[in-house]
N, C-alpha and C positions, 0 to 999 in steps of 0.2 A: 493716745500712747501707742507707739508702733509695736507690731509683733516682735520685732528684734529686741526692743527695750524690755518687753515683758519676759522674753526668753532669758535675757541676761540677768534680770532680777531673780528668776526662778533658780538659775544656776548658782548665783551668789547665796541665795537663801539655803539651798540644800548643801552648799559647801560648808556653811556654818553648822548645820545639823551633823554632817559627817565628822567634822572636827570634834564636836561635843561627844559624839558616840565613841570616837577613837579614844579620847581622853578618859571617858568614864569606864570603858570596858577593857582597856589594855591590860590591866592587872587582874581582872576577874571576869571571865566570860563563862563561868560554870553555870550549872542548872539552878543552883540556889539563888544566884544573882539574877538569873533570867526569870525565874518563877516568882520570887518573893522579895527581890532587892535586898536580900539578907536580913529582912525584917528590921531595917534600920532607917527607913525614910522619915524625913521631917514632916510633921503633920501639915504645916503651913504650905510646904511645896506641893504636897498631895492635894490639898484643898484648892489651891490656885490652879494647878495643872488639870484637875478634874473638870474645871469650867470648859476648857477647850474640848475635852473628850465628850462631855455631855451635850454641848451645843452643836458642834459640827457645822459643815457647810449648809445643811438643811435649815438650821436656824438662821444662818448668816444670809441666805438668799431667799429661801421659800417663805419664811415667816414674814419678812418685810413685804414680799411680793403679794402675799395673800391678804394684806390689809385692805387693798383696793380691788380685790377680785370681784368678779361679776356676781358672786353669790352673796355679797354683802357681809363678809367676815369681819371687817374692821378690827377692833381690838379683842374680839371674842377669844383669841388664843390665850389672853391673860387669865381667863377663867381656868383654863387647862393648867397654866403655870401655878395657880393657887393650889390646885389638886396635886401638882408635882411636889410642892413644898410640904404638904401634909404627908405625902408618901415618903419623902426623905426623912421626916421626923420619925415615922413608924419604923423605917429601916434602921435608923440610929438607935432607937430604944429597944427594938425587938430582935432584929436579925443580927446586927453586929455583935452584941454580947454572946449570942449563940455560936457564931463563927469563931470568936476568940476563945470562948470556953473550950471548944473542941479542937483548937489549934489546927485549923484547916488550911491546906494549900489550895485545893479546889473546893469550892463551896458545895459541890454535888456529892462530896464524900459524906455529908450529913445524911443524904438520902440512902446511901449504901448502909450506914450504920442503923438508920431508923427503919428502913423498909426492905432492903435486900438487894441482891445483885442485879436483877432485871430492872427494878425501879431506878437504881443508880445509873445504869447504862442508858435508860430511857431519858432521864433528866439531862445527862451530859449530851446526849444526841440532840435533844430539843435545843439546847444552847448552841451547839455547833451549827445546826441548820439555821436557827433564828439569827444569830450574830453574823453568819456569813451573808445572809440575804440583806440584813439591815446595813451592814458595812459596805456591801456592793452598791446599794442604793445611794448611800451618802457619798461615796467616792465618785459614783456616776455623775452626781450633780456638779461637782467641781470640774470633772473632765469635760463635761458639755461646754462649760465656760471657756476652758483652756483651748478646746477644739475650735470653738467658734471664733475666738478672738486672737488665737496664736497659730495653732497648727494647721488650720485650713489655709492660712496664708502661704505656708510652705508645702502644701499638698500632701501632708502626712495623714494617713487614714486614722479613723477613730480608734481602731483596735491597737494600733501602734502607740497612740497617745496613752491609752489605758495601760499598756505594757510598760511604757516608760515610767508612769506614775508608780506602779506597783514595784518595779525594780528599784526605784529610788527609796521607797519605804522599806523594802526588804534589806537594802544595803546598810541602812543605819540602825536597824533593830535586831538583826539575826544574831549578833554576838551578845550584846548587853541586856536585851529584853527589857524587863520592867525597870531595872536599875538605870538604864539609859533613858527610858521614856519618862520617868519621873522628872528628869532634868529637861529633856527636849520639850515635853509638854508644858512645862512652866514657861519656857521661852515662847512657845507658840501661843499660849494663852495670853501672854503679854501683848503680842502682836494683834491678836483677835480683839481684846478689850480696847486697846489703844485705837484700833481702826474704827470701832463703833463710835467712840466719842469724837474722833477727828472727822469722821464722815459727817456727823451731825453738824459739826462746826463749819465745814466747807460748804455744805448745802445751804445752811443758814446764811453764811457769808455771801454766797452767790445770789441769794434773794434779799440781801440787805436786812436780815432779821437778827435781832438780839435774842438772847436766851429766853427772855420773858415774852417777847413778841412771837417767837417760834412756838412757845408753849401755848399761847393764846390762839395762834393760827391752827395748830393741831387740834386743840380743844374745840374750836368752832367749825372744824371741817366736817366732812361726811365720812371720816375714817376713824373716829375716836370712841365709838360706842363700845363699852367693855362688857356690861352685864346684859344677858338676854334671858328674860323670864316668860316670854310669850310662847304659846303653843308647845307645851311639854311633850305631847305625843308626836307631833310631826316635825318639829325643828331639831336639827342636829346641834344647834348652837345653844340650847337651853342650859342654864347655869348648872343644874343638878347633873346633867349628863356630862358636862365638861369637867366638873369637879371630880365625879366618880371616875371618869376615864383617866384624868390626869393622875389621880391618886394610885389607882391600881396598875396603870401602865408603868408608873415610876417604880412601884414595889416589884413588879415583874422584870422590867427592863434594866433596873439598876440593882435592887436588892437581891434578885435571884439570877443575876447575870455575872458571870465570872469576870468580865472585863472591868467594870468599875469597882466591884468588890475586891478584886485582886490588888488594886491600889490601896484600898483601905486596910487590907490585911498585911500590907508592907510596913505599917506603922509599928512602933515599938510595943504599944499596949492598947487596950480598949479605950482608955481615957483619951489618948491622943487621937485615936480613930474617930471617936465621937466628936471631939473638938473640931476635927477636920470636917466632918459632915455638917455640923451646925454652921460653920463658917461658909462652907460651900453653898449651903442652901440660901443663906442671905445674899451672897453675891449673885447666885443664879437668878433669883427673883428680880433683883435690881437690873441686871444686864439685859434681861428679856424685856423689861419696860423700855429700855433704850432701843432695842431691836425693833419693837413695834413703832416707836417714835420715828426711827429711820424710815420705816415703811410709809407712814403718813406723810413725812416730808418729801419722800421720793415722788409720791403721787401728786402732791401739791406742786412740786417743781416741774413734773412732767406736764401737768395741766397748764401751767403758766407759760411753758416754753413749747407747747404743741408737740410733745414727744409721745408717740404711741407705744403701747406695750408691744415688745417684740413678738414675732410669731415663730412657730416651729418651721424650720426650713423644709421639712418633708410634708407635714399635714396642713400647714398654713394657719393653725389655730393659735390664739394668743397664749404666750408663756409668761405668766406673771413672775416666775422665778428668774427671768432674764432681764427684768426691768432695772434692778440694782446694777448689774454689770454693764448694761447698756448706758446708763447715765454716768456711772463712775469712769468708764473707759473711753466714752465717745463725746461726753458733753461737759465734763469738768476738766480742770487743769491736770497737769502731770502728777502733782503731789497727791491729790485725792485718788488718782488712778493707782499709784504705787501703794497707797494705804489700803485701798480696797483689795488689791491682789494679795498683799501680805496677810490681810485678815481672812480672806476665803481659803487661801492655801493653808494657813495655820489652823483654821477651824477644821477643815476636812482631813488634813494629814494627821492632826493630833488624834482624831477619832479612829482613823484607819490603822495607824501604827499601834495604838493601844489594843484595838480589836485583834490584829494579827498575833500579838503577843498572848492575849487571853485565849485565843483559839488554839494556839500551839501549846500553851500550858495545860488547857483542859484535855486535849487529846493525849499529851504525854503522861499526864497524871491519871486521868480517868480511864484511859484505854490501854496505855502501855505500862502503867504502874510505876513510873520513875520515882515517885515519892516513897515507895515501899523500901524498907531498910535493906532487903536482899537485893534490890536493883540499883540502889544509889551509887554503888561503886563500880558499876560496869563501865568498861573503858570506852565503849562506842556510844554512850548516852548522848554526848554533845553532838556527835555526827548525826545521830538519828533525829535529834531535836532540830538541827539545821534542815534536814530533809522534810520534816513535818512542816516547818515554817515556810519553806518554798512551795510545798504542796498546797497549803492554804492560800498562798498568794496566787497560784495558778487557778485554784477553784474560784476565787473572787473575780479573777479576770474573765472566766467563762460566764459567771453569773451576770456580770456587767454587760457583756455582749448580748446575752439572752434578753436582759431587761431592756436594753437599748432597742431591740428589735420589736418589742411588744408594748412598750410604755405608751399610755395614752391619757395620763392624768398627773396631777400634782404630786411631786416626789414626797412632800411632807405628809400628805394624806395617805399615800401608798405605804409608807413606812409604818405608820401607826395602825393601818388596816391589817397589814401582814402580822404585826406584833400581836394584835388581838387574837389571831389564830394560832401563832406559833408559841407565844409565851403563856397563853392561857393555861395549858396543862401544868406548867411549872407552878403557877399560882395555886392550882388545886392540890398538887403534890405536897407543897410546903405547908399549906393551910391544914391539910389532913395530918401531916406529921406533927405540927405544933399544937393542934387543938383536939386531936383524938388520941390521947396518950394511953388510953386503955384498950386500943384496938390495933390489930395487926392486919396489914393488907395481904391480899393474895398476890404475892410478888409476880408470878408468871402472867397474871392477867393485866398488870399495870400497863405494859406497852400497848395492848389493844384498847384499853380505856382512854389512853392519851392520844390514840389515833381517831377513835370514834367521837370524842368530845368536840374537836374542831369541825368534824363533818356535820354533827348535829347543830353546832353553832352556826355554821354556814347556811344550813337549811332554814333554821329559825330566822336568821337575819334576812334571807330572801323573801320569806313570807310573813315578816313581822307586822306589816300593815294589816294583813288579813287576820292574823292570829290575835293581835293585841290592839284592835280598834284604831288602826292608823299609826301605831308607834313605830318610830324610825330610830335605829341604833346608830351611835357614833362610836367614839373610843371606849365607851362603857361596855362594848361588846366583849371585852376581855373579862369582865366580871361574870358574864354568862358562861363563857368558856371555862373559866376556873371553877365555877359552881357545878357545872356538869361533870367535870373531872372529879371534883370533891364527892359528889353524890355517887358517881360510879365506884369510887374507892370505898365509900361507906357501905354501899350495898353488897359489895363482894368481900368485905373484911370480916374478921372474926374477933370476938372479945378476947383480950389478953388476960392471962392469969395474974400478971403483975403490971403495975403502972410503969410506963417507960419514962426514964428520968431526963432524957435530953430532947 
């Protein structure tokens, strides 16, 4: 597929998104529509659209790529997905009822009412930092692909490619916000899911495999091992570590994250929100099985056709997350190439547009107080919101450029490693609030505790082999971080004269 054809496809794709944005937001571009979609979203649209937000280009490219990585990952990621599913159920039964009971716009308002001003600002700041970094990583992944296969052909610098991507996202989200995204993400998830199934079909067709024979091929390959029970101390792949990591990363990165929770809070009531989450969980697990299957088929196809894993243009090291685009764009026909592009663009932009809206909402509500009754009717609120929206776009732009200059490892691993450090304190804050209802925190000490916990977590992780008889942490590192935060809050708290009711 030529760079010009890819460029035309991108233009048409975003033309559709702009049209949807204009239709949805032309009658209502106020803050209530931007922040909460007027609390009138259909649960089934939210459930389906959340798939695109939760998966992103990381899942679309890095997860299939890691199946055949030199470290022997195979299907070990599915253990993490099982942990994710458990985490989603905990969110549905424990956190969603709390948020609806308190009628929250920003979920961090809970921390304000439960713990105080400094705790509240700390929680909101953690989200802003965490989501900015993770969104930049996710967008970075798709920009690498577009740069390599499209914009390098035209001699356009990487920074300009990033800028174009962010300007496109800004242009269709700044007016309607969540109200627009509920619709556009539904469309983008459709492209994502369709591309997964059609990619499997075209790869199987190119190797003359039926569905049954493809299943047998994957099953009998060196890429299909799911469960790892060997070497609990030294292996990052161990079942228990992956389950714990998946569960707590999900609780932190979804249940304590304004982005995905904002969509849930746009449903009419708690019943519809929970119906949305249960439906989403089922689809999420199934679609990840197919992503892993795509990975195995890609490596089988590559081995049969003598295709090497692409290397980084600068360092020369193998980049497994480029195998999928390499095969789709250079070794299959034009239809699979188009399907791949639609899938990766949909996956990544569904995540980034949602994150930009959540970041803007959190800053406007948590730091500017736009949800307060005395501030709701201020004339310049919408203009300020627009300025905040473009400011976060600029911040993500800078973070991507910084990451591009220092990145030396798999994007999927990097995201969850960063999440262990940044989201861990949120886990500790909410755990303390929910389970220590007869104690009050020392509000002014909370920011320091939330800074020290990741620092101690990092030190423990660096020396874990020595401290714990060869133990190596993986994604369950977030549990340690949350526990250290929880213990810090407990040690500096005081007993309350009355039990806190929320």
